[in-house]
N, C-alpha and C positions, 0 to 999 in steps of 0.2 A: 593559577595558584601563586606563582612567584610574584606576579604583579600585585596581588592582593596584600602581600606583605608590606608593600610600599604605601598602601593607602593610609595607614595611621601616620606615617611620616609626612605625607602631603597634608593631612588634616592638621598635624602639629604646625607645619609651616603656615597654613591658613590662619590658625589661631595667633601665631606670632605676628603676622601682618595685621590681623584684626585688632590685636591689643595695641600695636603701635599707632594705628589710626585712632583708636578710642582715647588713648592718652593725649594725643594732640587735639582731638575734638573737645576733650574735657579740660584742656589747659593744664594737664598733669604730665607734661613731657619729661619732667625730672624723674618720674617713676622708671624711665628707661635705664637710668643708671643702676638702680638696684636689680632690675630685670636682667641686665647684662651680666652683673656679678653673679646673679642666681644661675644663669646659664653655665658659667664656668664651674661653679660648685656642683651643678647637676652632672657635668661631665665626669667628675670624680665618682659621684654616687652611682651612675649607671654602670660604670666599670666595676665598682665594688659589688653591685647587684649580680653581675655575671659571675663573679668569683664566689660569692656567698650563696646565691640562690640556685645556681646551676652546677657549679663545681663542688659546692658544699664546704668551702674553706673560708673560715672567718679571718678577718684581718683588722687589727686595731692599730695599724701603722701606716695607713694610707695618707694621713696628713704628712708623714715623712716624705713620701714620694712627691706630693704636691710641693713641699718645701725644696726638695732636690731640684725640681724643674725651675721653680721661681728664683731660688738663690743662685743657681748656676747661671741663668740668663742675666740676672741682675749684676752679678760680679763681672761677667765677661763684657757686658755692654757699658759698664761704668768705669772699667779699668782703663786708665789713661796710659797709652803706650807711646805717646809722642816723644818721650825721651829716648826711645829705642828705634826711632824712625830710620836711622841709618844702618841698622843691623841687617844681616843677611836674612834671618828668619822673618823679621817684620816685613822686609821687602818682598819675600817669597809669598807671605800670606796676603799682602796687600794686592798683589797682582790679580788673583782670581776673585777679588771682592770679599774675601773673608774678613778683612779689616776695612774700616770705613772712618772717614773724618766727619765731624759735626761741630757746630758752634757750641761753645759753653756759655754759661750765664754771664761771663764777663767779656764776651766778644772775641775770645780767642778760639783756637781750634783744638779739638780733642780727637785723638785716634784711639778707637776701641774696636772690639769684635762686632761685626754686623749682627743685628738681632736674629736674622735667619740662621746664620752660622751658630750663634749662641743657642738658639732653639734646638738645632740638630745635636749639638754637644749635650745639652740638658736631657734630651730624650734618650740618647745613647747611654749617658751616665745612669739614668734611672733604669734603663733596660738591663745594663750590666749589673747594677746593684740588686735588682729584683732577681736576676738569674743566680747571682752568688748567694743571696739570702734564701731564695726559694728552694734550692737543692736540699740543704739540710733541714730547713724549717718545715717544709711541706710534708716531711715524713711524720710529723707530729699530728695529733688529732685532738679535737675537742678543746678543752680549756688550756691544754698544753700549747696548742697552736696559737690560741688567743694571747697567752702570756708571752710567747716568743715574739710575735709581731708587735705586741705592746712594748717589749724591750727594744725592738728596732726603732720604733717611733720615738721612744724616750731618748735613745742615743742621738738621733738626728736633732731633736729639740735641744739637747744639751750642747751639741756642737755649735749650732747656729746662735744659741744664746750666749755661749762663753767664748766665741771667737771674734776678735776685734776686726778681722778682715771682713766678716759678715755683719759688721755693725753692732754686734753684741745685742743688748736689750733694745737699742734704737732701730735695728734693722738697716736696710739699705734704701736710700731715697735717690731721687734724680735719675731714675731709669728712663731712657729715651723711648719714644714711641716705636711701635713695631710696624715697619713700613709695609703697606699693602698696595696702595695706589700712589701715583705721583702727588705729593702734597697731602696725603691722607694715610692714616694708619691707626693701629690700636693704641689709644691713649685716652686720658681723661678729658681731652679738649671737648668742651660743650658743643662746639660747631660740628664735631664728628660723632655726636651722640647716637644718631640714627644708624650711621654706618657701623659703629661698634656694636650696637644692638643686633643688627642682622648678621654680622660676622660671628658673634658668639653663638647665636641660635642656629646658624648654618653648621657650625662645628658640632653642636648637639644633635642636629638632625642627621648629619653624616654618621656620627657615632651610633645613633639609634638604628639606622639602616644597616650598618656593618654588623652590629650585635644581633639584630633581628635575623639577618641572613645566617649568621653563625649558629644561633640556637636552633634553627630549622634545618641545619645541615647534619652531616655525619658526625661532625665535631660536637654539635649540640646534643645529639643522642648519646654520645659517649660521656659527655659531662653529666647528663641527667642520670645515666647509669652509675656514675661514680657517686653522685649525691645520694641516690637511692640505696645502693649496696656496693661499696667500693671493693670489698673482697670478692663478691660475685662477679663484678665487672672485670676485675683482674684475672679471675679464673676463666672468663670467657674470651680472654685475649686482648682486652682493652689495656693499652699502655697508660695506666692511671697516673704514674709519676710524671710522664711527659705532658699529658693533658693538663694536669694541675699546675705544672710549672709554667706552661705557655699561657694559661689563663691568668695566672698571677702576674706574669710579665706584661700581658696586654692591659690589664687593669692598672698596673703601675705606669705604663706609658700614657694612658688617658689622664691619670692624675698629674703627671709631669707636664703634659701639654696644657692642662688647665692652669697649672702653676705658672708656666711661662706667660701665657696670654693675660692672666689676671694681674700678674706683676707689672707687665707693660701698661695695662689699662690703668692701674692704680698709681703707676709711677714709682713703685717701691714695694717692699715686702718686709714684714716683721716676724720675730720668732713665734708669735702667737699662732701663726698659720701652721706651725709644726707641732702645736700642743696636743696633748693626749685628748683633751675634750673635743678638739676638732675631729679626731678619728671616731670618738664616741658618737658625735653628731652624725657623721656619715653612716655609721652602723644603725643608728636609731631611725634615720630616714629610710634606709633599705628595709628595716623591720616593719615600719608603718606601711610602706607601699606594698609590701609582700615580697619575700625573698625570691620568689619564682616569677615575678611580674616586672618586666622592664618598664612597661608603660605606667603601671601603678606606682613604681618607685619614682619615675620622672615627675609624675603629677604631684606626689607628696613633697618631692624635693623643691619644686617650684613654689608650692604653698608655704612650706615651713621656712625655707631660706629667704623668701621675700619678706615674710613677716618678721623674721629675725633681723634682716638688714634694715628694715624700716623702723626697728627699735620697739616693736610692740611687746617684746618680752622684757625690755628694760635690762636691769642689772641681774635679772634671774635667767638670763639666756641659757647658760650652761645647765642650770637646774631644770629648766623646762625640757631640754632634750634628754637629760638623764631620767627625768620622771616619765617622759614618753616611752623611753626604752623599757623601763620597768613595767609600765602598764601594758604595753604591747606583749611582752613576754608572758605576763600573767593571764591576760584576757583574750588576746587575739594573736597567737604566735604565727599565724599565716598572714598577718598584716590586715589592715582595714580594706584596702582596695584589692589586694591580691586574692584574698579569700573570696570576695564577691565575684571576681572574674572566674576563678576556678569553679565556683558553684554554678555559675551560668553555663560554663563549658560542660560540666557534668550533666546538667539538665538537658542541654541541647543534644549531647551524645546519647542520653537515655531516650529522648523523644525520637531521635533518628533510628535507633535500634528497634524501637517499637513500631515505627512506620517507615520501613526501608524504601518504600516506593514514593514517599512524599516529595522527594527531591528529583 
């Protein structure tokens, strides 16, 4: 039973390998760039699916957590500390490898925070902010919760847009590669295109395995009870506040990790990544895929994000996702794929109850 949970993940990775081979066979290797970016955006979406579809908590501020991860790593890895090389604190941090030196564009040497250390700081910062925000905000329900998380996202967007240290409207550029192997790392270098593609989708696959195991565990059952009837779950002894908070924090961490890796992949980050419409886009994708279907959400994330990144929606990109959200809420509130999956499961359960000896 436990092994069967991992079959979809193996199928997913089989598709990832197959798509990579097809793009090379068809002379379309440049598609891997958009597919890599799609993977990182999908990491945010599946985390949001856990929060919305299983814990029943809506968030219109997850673009803010993406920006926290991306901007934190960008600032720390581009901050030149060479002028403070002789100080005790810099020497202390340089010893265990927290600080590193690298060549700059002009042939000199720059001392900055190592990308792995910056990633750890970014994740911890997102975790801390999610905890601080989640405690009061998750006491709210319905549109009050949506407005509160929207307010959080707006604050993050205003900070990155109006702060010169964050590059203001221009954002931060010149972010170094994220080292993984000697001579190779997460970056926009075309020679590492295949490596970056597999790194991104390995992260997504690992997240899907983690979340799938989670929703089939005791925690998953508690989350479903909260989604179905929070007051009843609380009366039955489920610590609803703790489960909602931890789910919010986990989804924030996934968004921050996506922000870190995509920032290093693109070599920079801009304030548009923290915009309200980015959060609306993530919510729309979860709604289309089915709020209670991780795999349905992932499939729709791949389709819609890839089409968007390839420019098929043109200048109407935000309008398309806003329209999708309206149509789904009106005509298919269970999502396109999620509804079909649940219908199949109900039919299978009904057939099994009618023929208990068939298996």
